[in-house]
N, C-alpha and C positions, 0 to 999 in steps of 0.2 A: 333193691337184692334181692328183694322180696318177689318181684315179677320175672326172674331167672334166675332157675334151677337148673340142675342136670337135666332129673325129671320129667319139669317145662317143658323142656329145649324137644326132649326127646318125643313128647308125646306132639308136640308138634313137627317134627321132621316126620312120624308115622302119619300126620292129617296130610300132612302133604305129599309122601309116596304111597301111602295105600289107604289113604280116602277116595270115596268116590262122589263126592259132592265138590259139585266146582265152585260151590260160594265158598265153602269151609278150605277148600284146597289154595283159592285164591288169598282169604282171610291169613290160612297160617304161610305164607309163602311171605305175606308185608311183614308178619309179626318176626320170622327170622331172619329177612331182613334188617329189621330195625336192631337186630338182638346182634347180628354181625359186627352194626358199629360203636356198639355198646364198650364197654371198659370192661365189662365180665364177659366177653364170649372169647378172651385169653384162655380163661383158666377151666372154662366148661367144656369149651372144644377137648382142649389138652386130657381131660376127666372122660369124656366120650371114647377118645382115641387108647387111655389104659381099659375102660370097661369093653369094648369092641362089641358091642350088642347087638348090630347085626350092620349087614352091608349099607343102609341109605346111609345111619347114624354114621358111619365110620368115613363114607364119602363126604359127610357135610360138614364133619368137624377138622377131617384133613382139607379140607378146600375152604374152610374158615380160616385155620389156623396159617396158610398159604396167601389169604385175602389181606389178612391183619398184619403179615411182617412185610408185606409189599405196600401198603397203602398206608396203614397207622402205627408204623415203630414207633414214631414219634410215641405214642399211648406209655411205653414202657419205660422205669426207670434205669439208669444206666446197670445197677445191681442185681437188675434181675435174669438181665441177658446171660449169664453164665447158665444160670438153670432153664433158662427156654432153649438152647441151646442142647444140654444134657437131656434133658425131655424130648427134645426132637432127635437126637441117636439113639434115644434107647426104642422111639416109636419106630423107629429106620429099623433098629436089628432086631425087632419083634418082628418083620415082617417075612412070612414065610409063599409055598407052592399057590398055595390057596388063598390071597393076597390080590384083589382086585387089582389091576393094573392101573387105575383112574385112581386109585388109592395110594399107590406109588410113587405115582407121578406129581400128584400135588404134596404130597409128602415130602419127597426129591426136591421139588421146587422151593419148599418153605427152608430147608436147608440151604441150597443153594444162596437163596437171595439174604438168608440169615448170614451165611460165610461172608458175602460181597457189602452188607450194610453191618455187619459189625466188626471194629477194628480194634476192637483187644484180640479178636482171635485172628492171633496171627501166622498160625501155618495149619489153618483149615484144612488142605488138603493131606498133609502127611498125617496130622490127627485121624481126618476120615479113615486113611488106608490102614495104620496101625490099629484103629476102634476094630474096623468091620471086615478087611481080605481075611483074616483066619479062618472066620465062619463063611462054609460054605453057603447056607441059605442069605448074609446080607452082600453078598457076592452080586444081586440082581440090583438090588436096591443103590449100591453103590456104584456102580455100574452109570444107574441113573440118575444120582447126583454129579457126578464125575460129566456125564453128556452134557447135562441141565444148566451147570456151573458156569460157560463160557458164554455159553448162550444167552445167559442174564445180565453181563457185563453193560450189553450198551440197552437194558431194560429202560423206557421210559417212563415207567412208572418207579423204577427204585431212583431215578436221577441221583448215580453217585458221584457227579461232577468229574471232572478230567483229572484232579490229582488224586480222587479216590481210584478210578479207573488206572491209571499208570498204577499207584501202589498195586493192585489187583492183577494187575499184566506181569508187573514184578514178580511177587507172588508165584503165578502159574507158571512163567517161564522157570522160577526154581526151581517145582516143581513138575516140569514137564518130564525133567529124565524116571522120574518114581514111578509117574501114571504109564510111560510107554515099559516101563518094565513090568508092572501088573497087571498091564494089558496081555502084555504076550504071554506072563504068567498065563492068564486064563486062558489061553487057547491051550496052553498045555495040561490043562486038569482034566483029570479021567472022571472026580468023583461030580461034574455038572454037563449038564445036557451039551450036546457039543454044537448042535444047530443054534440052540438060544443061546448058546455063549457067543459064537460067531454073529449073529445076528446082532445082540445088545453093546462088543469090543467093539466091534466096525464102526457102529454110529457114534460110539463116543471116542476114537479114534479122529472119527470125521470134521466133532464139533471142536477138538481140540486142533485139527490142520488148520480149519476156517481162521480161527483166531493169530494164525502162522506162530506158535509157542514151539513148534520145530526147526532147526536149522533145516535148511533145504538140503544141504549135503548128509544128514542123518534120515531122512523120510524117504528112500529108496529102499535101500537093504534093511529091514526090517520085517519079521513076522505079519505083522498087518497087514502090509504093503502087499506082500508076497499073495498072501490072502486072497485080498480082495484081487488082485490080476491070475491067483489060481482061480475062483472062484468062476469068473467073466470068460474065462476061455471050456470052462466045463460046461457042456449041451445037456445037463441032470440037474443043475443050479438050481435049485427053490426060485422064485419068482422074487418071496422077501430079501432072500441072502442077496439076489439077483440087484434089486433095488440098492440096498445097503453097502454092497459093495461100489456100484456105479457112484453112489451119493458120496464114499470113499473118495475114489477115482478125481474125479470133478474136485471135490476140497484140496487135494493133493495137486493138482492143477492150478488154482485158486493161489497156492503158497508162489508160484512160480511169477503167474501173473501180476505180482506186485513186488516183483523185486527190482532192484536197481540194477541202472546201465552199466557201475562198475560190478560185477558178478564176479564172486568170490574164488579163488584159485579152487578147482578140484569140485564147485557147482556145475559147469558145465560138463562135465563129463557125467552127472546125475541126472541133468536136464538131457540128455541123449540117452543115456540106457532107461529113463521114463517115455520118452518119445517114442520110441523103439517098441517098450512095453506096449504102449497105447496101438504103435500103428501093428501088434501082431495081432490086434482083436480086431483085425479086416476079416480073418476068416471065421470065428466064433460070427459076427456080426449076417453074414453069407448064411449059415447056420440056419441062424435064425429067422432071417427072411425064408428061408425054403420051410421051413416047418411053420409057416403064420407068426409065431410066437411076436407080435406086436408090441407086446410090453418090453419085451428084451430089447428090439431094434429100435424102440425108441430110449432106450440108458445106453444105448451104443452112440447115439445121435448123438445124446448129449455130450459123452465123454468126447466124442470126435467134436464136436463143435466149442468145447473148453479147451479142448488140445488147441485150434487154432487161436482162440482169446489169448493164451496163455504164449502163445510163440507171436503173436499179433505184430511186435513189431519189429520180429529179426524176420518177419516172412516178406513184412514193406521195406527192408534196407535198402543194398545196391542192389535193382534191376542185371546188372553184370554178371553177380555173382548171387547168383539165388539160394536162398538160405534151403536147408534141409527140411523147415518148417513148413512148405509148400507143398510139401506130401501132406499131410494135414487138410487142405483144402481139398484134395481129388479125395478123400476120406467123405469130406463132408460133403461134396457131389454126389459120393454115391449114394447117403442116405438122401438127398433133394430128388435123386429117379426113383425111390422104393413107392411098390404103388399108392401107396397108403399119403395121401396131403396130408395128416395130422405130423408124418413123421419132417415133412418137409417143410411145417410151418415151424418146426424149432429152429431152424436154422435162420430163420431171417433176422435174426437182431446184428446177426454176425455179416451176412450182407451189406445192412442197413451201414454197421459200421467201417468195413472196409471202403462202400464207395463214397462215403461221408472224406475217410482219410485221403483219399484218390483225389477225391475235387480242391481238398484244402492245400494238397501237395503241388497241386498242377504240375506233375511230370510226366510227359508223353511214354519214356521208356516204361517206367513202372505201370500205367495205365494198361499199357502193350503186353507187359505180363499176364494183367488177370483178365484179359479179355477172352480168351479161349475158356476161363475158369465163368466167367458172366456169359458166351454163348453157351454155353451147358447148361446154365443155369435154366435162361431164358429159353431155352428148347422144352426142359425138365416144367417147367412152369407153364409150359404151353401145355405141356400132355396134362399134369394133375387139373387143369382149368376146365376141361371139358368134361360135358353133362353126359348123361346115361343115355347110351342109343335107342334107350326103349321110354326116355322122358317125354312127356305129351307137354306141351305148353312153354313158361318160363322158368323161372328159379323163382320159388316161391324168398319174398324179402324176408331176412332176420333167422334164415335156417344157416345152418352149420357150413354151409358150403357155399351160399352167399358171402359170409364171414367172410370164409377164408380164399372168395374173389376180389372182395376189397381189401382184401391185403396184398393179395398180390397186384391187385394195378397197383397201391402205392409202393410198394416192391420195385415194379417196374418201370415204375416213371424218376425213380434213385437209380437204379443202375443204369439206365438205356444210355448215357453218354458214354460209359465206358468200350460200348460197343458201337457205339453211334445209332441215334435216334430211323435215322435214311436206311442203314444195313439192317438194322433188324425188321425193320418196317417190310423192306426187297424180303427176307428170308423168310416171312410171316406170305408174305403175296406167293410166293415160289410154292410154298404149301398148298394153297389155294387156285392153283394152277394143275395140283398135281393130277392124274387122269380117276377118276373112280372118289376122289372125297368125297369122305362123308360128312353128314350134316355136322354131328359134332364134332368133325377135326376142323370144319369152315367155320364155324361160328366160335369157335377158340382161338384162329388164326385172325379171326376179324377182330377178337377180343385183345388180342397183344397187340395189335394196328394201331386201336383208339386209343389206347392208355401213350403212344408214343407219336402218334399225330402231330399234338401242339407244336413239336419240336423238331419238323419237316421245315426247313427252309419253303417262303410258300409258293418258289419260283421254279418246283422240282413238275419234271413235265415228262419225266418216264414211265415212274409204276401209277402213283394216282391219278390220274386220267382215266390209264383203265380199269382200278378199282374204281371210282364214282361212276362210271360207265356202266357196270357193271350191276353195282347196288343199285341204279336204279331202274335197270331193266330186270331186274327180279322178278320170277314171276310169285305169282300168288300161292302154289303150290309150294314153295320153299319152307321149311320149319319155322316155324312163327319167332323162333330163338333168334335162329341167326338174322332173320328179317329186324328184330327188335336191336341186336349189337350192331348189324348193318347201318342201322338208323344214329345209332348213339356214334358210329366213326366220322358219318357225316359231319354231324355236327361239334367233332374234333377238328373236323378238318375246314375250317371256318374262316382261319385266316390264309390257308387257300384258296377257296372260294371268293374270297373279298379280293384274292390276286389273277383272279380267272371270273371276270364277271361275267363271261359267255355263258357260263357255267349256271348263272344264279337262277334264270328263270326256271330252267329243270327242276333243278333243288327244291325250290320252291311247291313248286306243282307237283313233287311227288310227296312233300314231308304234306302239304295240304292234303292232299289224298290218306296219308296213314295217320291223321290228325282225326278225319273221320269215323275212322275204324272202330270197332266195339269187339275188337280181340286182342287185347292189352297193347297197340302197338303204338296210341295216343299221348301216353306218359313219356316215350323216348321221342317221338316227332315233336311234341311240346318242349322238350328239353333242346334237341338240336335247332329247332327256330331260334329259342332263345342265344341259344351260341351267333347263329349266324346272325341276328338282330345287333347283337353286340360288336363282332368283329365288322359288319359290313353297312355300317349308320349308314353313311353317306349315300349308297349305290341301294339302299330300301324305301329311301323319303319317296318314289316313286311308288309304292306296293304301299302307300299311308291307308288308302282307303279299305284296302283285302286284311290288311292288321285290324283295324276299326272294327269290319264287321268279325273277326275271328273274335276280339273284346268281346260284341254282341252276344257272339254263340257261346261263350266261355263254358255254361252251363249243357250245352248240350254235346261235349267232350267227356271219353273216359278218362276223367284225369283229378288228380284228388289237390284238395287246395294250394297245398305246396308250390306244385309244380304249375298250376295255373296263376297264382302271385310273381314264379321265375317268368313267365310269359307272358302279363303285364309289363313285370321290368326290362323284359326287351324292346314291347313295343314303345313304351316310355320312352326307352333313349333313341327310337328312330322321330317321336312327338316333337323329342329337343330340337330337331336338325330342321322341321317345318319353318317356313317365314309365320312373321307375329300373325298377319292377316289369319292362316287356315291352323295357327299351335291352339288358338283358345277354344275355338268351337268342337273341335279334334278331341283335345282334352276334356272338356265340360261334360262333350259325350259320353266320353270311356269313365270318367270316374260317373259321371249321372248312372250307367250300368251298376255301378255298387250300390250308393246310394237309394236307389229308387226303393229294391228288396230291402234296407235297410231301414227306413223307412216306414214300410207295410209293419218290417217287424215292431216297431215304438207304438206304432197303433195300437196291434192286435195283442201279440204276443204276452202271456204273463211269465215275470222270472220265471218260474217251476215248469217250464214247456221250455224251454234252452236246452240243447242237446248238443254240450262240445264238437268242435267240428265239420254241425251240420249246417243245413241251409237258414236253420232258425235258431242259428248262434249269432250275434248281432259281429262276435268277433272274426267272423267267417266273412263279412262283408267288408270290415274296416280293415283288416289286413292288405285289404286289393287296394280299394281306396291311400292307403298308405305307400304300397309300394309305386300305386301311378303317380304322388304327389312326391313322393321322394326323389324318383330317378327322372322326373322333369322337370330340364334343369335347363332351362335355355338361356344365351349370354344377356340378358336386360339391362341394358346400362340404370342406372340409379334416380336417376330423376324418369324414367318411364315406368308405369305401371305393371306391374310382374302381371302375366295371364292367369295364376295361380291366386292372385289376391279377389277378385270377385268370385271364383270360387268358392273358398275359404269364406269368405263373409257369408254369401248364400247357404253355405252349409253349417254356419254357427247354432243355426235355431235346431235342427238336427241332431248336433253334436251335443248340446246343452243338454235338449230332452234324452240323449240315450245316457248321460252322465247322470241324472234328476233317475231316469226309470231303473237303470241296474247300477245303480251305487252299492249296494252292498255286494256287489260280483269283482270281487278284485282282478280276474282274469281278462274278464270286460273294462274294465277301467285304465288297467293296464293297459291295451290295444288303443282303449281312445284316447289316452295321454301322448301314446306314440304317435297317434294321426296328428294331434294339435304338435306335435314337436318339431316334427317335419314341417308340415305347414309355416309354421312360424320358420323354420332356419330355412325355405326356401323365401320366403319374401322378404324376411327382417323387419325392419322398421317399416316398412308399409303394412303390415298387422298390428300396427296400434290404436286401430277402431275394437278391435278383438280384447285388447290388453285387459280393459276395466270390468267389461261383464265375466271375463274370464275369468278374473283373479278374485271375483262377489262371489264365485258360483264352486272354486276350489275350495275357497276360505270354509263355508260353508260346511261343503263337506267332507275336508279334511277333519276335522271339529264332530263328526259324528262319526267318521268310517276309519279315521288314521290309515288311508290308503298313503303309502312313501310315493307312489308317480305324482302326487300330486306336488310334493316338494321336485320333483325332479325335475318337472313343467314349469314352476319356480324358479329352478334356476336358468332354465332356456330362457325365460322371458327378463330375467336378470340380465345376464349374456347379452341379448339383443338391448334393450331398451335402456339399462342403469346408468349408460351414456347421455343420457337422452336429461338435462336439468330438470327438464318440468315431470319424468317418469318417476324422480328419483324414490319422493317422499311415499307414493303411492306402495311404492315396490317396498321400502320400510317398515311401513302399515301392513303389507301383507306377512314378512319373516315375524310381524311380533303377534299377528294372529297366528302365526303357524307352529310360536313358541309354545304355548300353552300348551294344545295338546299332546306336545311332542314330549315336552317334560313331564307331564304325567304320564304318557303311554313307558317313558323309561323307568322312570322311577317307581315302576311297578315290579316286583320281588321277579328276581331274571330279566327285566325288560328290557336290559340290553342284549343278553343273549338272547331274547327269543322274539327280538326286532332290532336284525342287521342293517336289514334297508332301510328299514329309519335313519338308521345310524349314519348309513352311506347317504343318503340322501338329503337328510338335512343338512350334514356338514358340508356335502358339495354343493350348495345350496350358500351356504354360510361362504365360504370360500367366494364362489362368486362376488358374492355382494365383495370381499375383498379387493379381487379383482378390478371392478369396475368403480366400484364408487366406498374406497375405502376408507378417506376422510368424515364422510358422514357415519359409515358404519361405528366407526373406535369413537366419533365424538356422543353417538347415543347408549342411553342407561343398557342397550340391551347386549354389550360386548361383555361386559362380565358377567351375566348368566350362562352366554355361549361358553366361553372359556370355561367357565366351573365345571359345567357339564362336559366338555371336552376332556378335561382332567381325569374326568371318573371313566369315562370311554377310550381311553387309549388303554386300557387293559385289556381290552375285547379282540379274541385271538381270531377274529373273522377278516378272511385278507380283506376283502372290496373297502369294509367297515371302518377297518382300522387304516387301512390307508387313504381313507377320506378325512377322517381324522388327523394324523399326519402333517398332510399338505394344508388343512384347517392352520396349523400351529404353525406351519413353513409362512404360510400365506399370510399371517400375522406379522411375522416376525422378520419381514424380508422389510418392511413397511419403516420398522426400528434402527435399521442399518445406519452406520455412520455415512454420511453425506461424499466423501471419501471413497466408498468403495459402490458407490454407483457409476454405470457405464455410461457415456451419451447416450446410448443409442435409446437408456430406461426410461421412462415417464415416470419423474418423480414428484411425489406430495411431501415438501418438506415441512407441514404442519403435521405431519401423522407419525415423525420419528418420536417425539416428547410423548405421545400419547404411548406409544409400543413398549417405551423405555418404563414408563412407569408401570403399563402393567406387569412389563418381562420380571421387574425388580420387587413387585407385590407378588404374586405368581409363582417367579419360575425354583424358589425352592421346591414347591410342593409340585410343577412341573416335572421336576430331573426325580424327586422322590417317586413319584407316581413313572416314570416312564422307565427307572431304572429295574424299580421291580417289577414292572409288568415284562420287561425284556429278560429277564432270571428267571419268574415263575410262570409267566401267561403266555408270552407269546410265543409265535414259531422262528426258525434263525434268519426264513428268506424275510420276516417282515421287522429286521432290526436293521437295512438301510435306510427306512423311511425313519425311524428313530437318529441313528447317526445325525440325519440330516437336520432334523429338530433343534439336537442339542449341539451342533454348526450353529445354527442361526442363533439360537440363544447367547449363546458364547459372542459372537457377533455383536448383539444387541449390548449384551449385559458388562460384559469383559470379562478378563480372566480373575481380575481382584471379586470380583462377584459370585464369579462361578464355580471357585473354589471350594469357599463354604457350601454352595450349594449341591458340589461333588460329594466333598468331604462327609456331609450328615446324610447324605442319601446311600452312602456308601458304609458309614457306621450303622446304619438302618436292618442290613443284609444279616444273615445267621453267620456267627465264625466257624463255627461246628453243625455237621449233622447228628439228626436223633442216634445215630449210631455212633458216633464220638470220634469220628473222623472230620479235618481242620475240611472245610469248603474253599476258601482261599484264603491265601497268608496275608501277611501284614506288608510283604512285598511285593504279593501280587496287586492288593488294594490298590498301593502307592504308583506301581507303573501304569494301571489303568489311567487313575487319576493323571497322571502328569501326560499320557498319551495325549488324551481328551485336550486338555488345555493346552499341549505344543501343538496339536493337530491344525494345519491346514487346510486342509478337504474334506469334506464328509465322508469322502473314502476310509479313510486313515479313520474316521472314528468309530464308522460302521466296521472296519474290519477288527479295532479293539473290543468292539463291543463280543461280536461274535466273540470273538476268545475267551472274553471274558464269561459272557454264559456261560460258558462248557464249563466253567468250576462249578456250577451248579446244576447242570442237566447231566 
């Protein structure tokens, strides 16, 4: 305690907030963080709040108190909970007009979190109302506590658990009427600032609406709802009040959005009233547009969109009897038509939702009902997509308008089926034909056409030939943005071009010319050419010489490396179609264009001179070579040598030197390993001569650098060669060589958390052995330490890494299934079962314990399906008689009560989970039971 005292803490706060020495401030910050973790911070923070020395000390103390309750409540013995509560309420009661809002928020959160955690505090809402509501100064913090309390129920830090959450919801439902009365009384008090009280009460009311504490029948005819709608209709409502009133109405609509199909009598009339009230906001919306008050316009847009969400399933009801809620879609379209595209963007999620539902229902009449709305939507998106008339050049990537057009592109692709892609294309073509069409209108129309072109039938002969002809004859005086989008449209019409081969020659000449330009058109031309290579493979074979020249000249084009790689992919798809005698020389030539500069880099440059993404970056050339090898996939019989084999063999020495020279650069190593991976996958067992030198080099480099990509390449080698008997011993030696550096890395402090890629790739490697040579691995002395490492790693909450660990367990346990559970089509190793049964009996208890603990305390809910599969497979191996004590032991280890004193899981719930797992006849049943069970602790 000598280290921590009020004065010492105060000095550290001063040093942090008022000092001017960065090193001393950093030191003070570290000291205060350690102090907050100590048990003494409870009493010292409380004392600082009582003393009120200055703003910084008060803020720090309030934040500390909130953090301690949220993260370290278990430190306090139960008998101290009441005194902590009383002290916090005292601090809340001493808040006045001068108290900083941040301090009010922190103290309010502290009280709210305590109310949620402290089981012995039976009626926190009523207690707070009785204690604080009579005092005018205490109304503000009371409103803040009442606001944050429902918001904190689902806090992932508090981990209340399903039982406690249900109990709290019942408490809040029971107190809802009192809270509503209090909020309405606040509106009538004349001893409080009106604007401030309106803002505070609306925020609190919204928080209670979100958790559906009030019945739908009671939420319209009360003073708060009426106030919110009144404020939204008044033109002079302040921005802050308008925001809070909008939030309130959106929260109110969310209550309707979650109601059940069987609407209680009386609720439908309330819904109609609410719908009418929202529709009455159309006039205020127009006023906000006229006054160019975009913030208010955005609020109305959010409300109209929420209205459609609330009535979504009614709107999609019987198309013969359209629901009155359809008017809401018209209101949303009003907003889409606003001159600011940011307003339109707010509605996008609704159109996605609508298109998905219509697609799933596949009802022509219902789709026809919404066709006029989608036509209006597309027309509005066409206008929003137009560039400024005085804009020179192309749209810069990564600015807001570029991002918006990308979202428009995705949306149009989603909704086009409702109006028909052909009809949409034709509608835009009519715009192009309008006399005196401006360049920005032309570009926007081409942009819309580009997004539907792929879905037009390839035999269309009315509009597309005219569009293609117009694009091919476009003059160089045409605005660069129009030409750029037109070229992209040509690429999207690749299936039509494949069906109209007479147009191919002219299109290729057009694209080749654009590719050579230095004005920004080259990337569009390259992408279009890639699409045409992909769609017209057979017809492009006769153009292979020209394509090889393009590959040779890549560096002369104004395109980035990603676009160049895409173009090489397209060329490689044509290479695949060549006769064998033409394929290998062309492939060797194109790969050589990439490897020759790489060889010069290995000979000359030092590692320090590498600039990422530039020509002196080895990855720049490795990625290009990889693209060619990956996508040149000719149909070669197993008995015939693959054309890539000789190229890989010749390139091995260069690849090996790259791995040696740039071994410390993880990025270059990952790209090199990817090249090796695709090379081996392409030629498969014909790469056998490379296996031994590759393994030797990887083992040496991995021991020093610990790059997990070497483990991944190892798993590829196992997959391809472990079924060849003579390779198994060498591959097991590789695994043994990988184990020591891997375990050394993972056993370091935070080793698992800091190296999820290593966990992922190592257990993926182990799983490949179990797939390809299970008996040899299970009989080796490697399996036990790997299994024990997996037991520790199963608590890692990294998606891919945890998935690999679970797949490892599954792949082991599958080999222990009873013989009668193997399907005839499955390859069985009878001698594996006793080895797995022994392993499962020996480590099964620890496995179940770790899986249950990880599921409850560490893993995300989306990871539990894999855990369920492991438990199911373990049950198959050991049987219910052995599984029952494993489960009982694991469940007994879980805490029955939380630090707040409430029950986490009842004995009935524990028994129910155990019985469900033992009875389950599918992994899905266990996974579902696990998800339900873990909610008791979250």
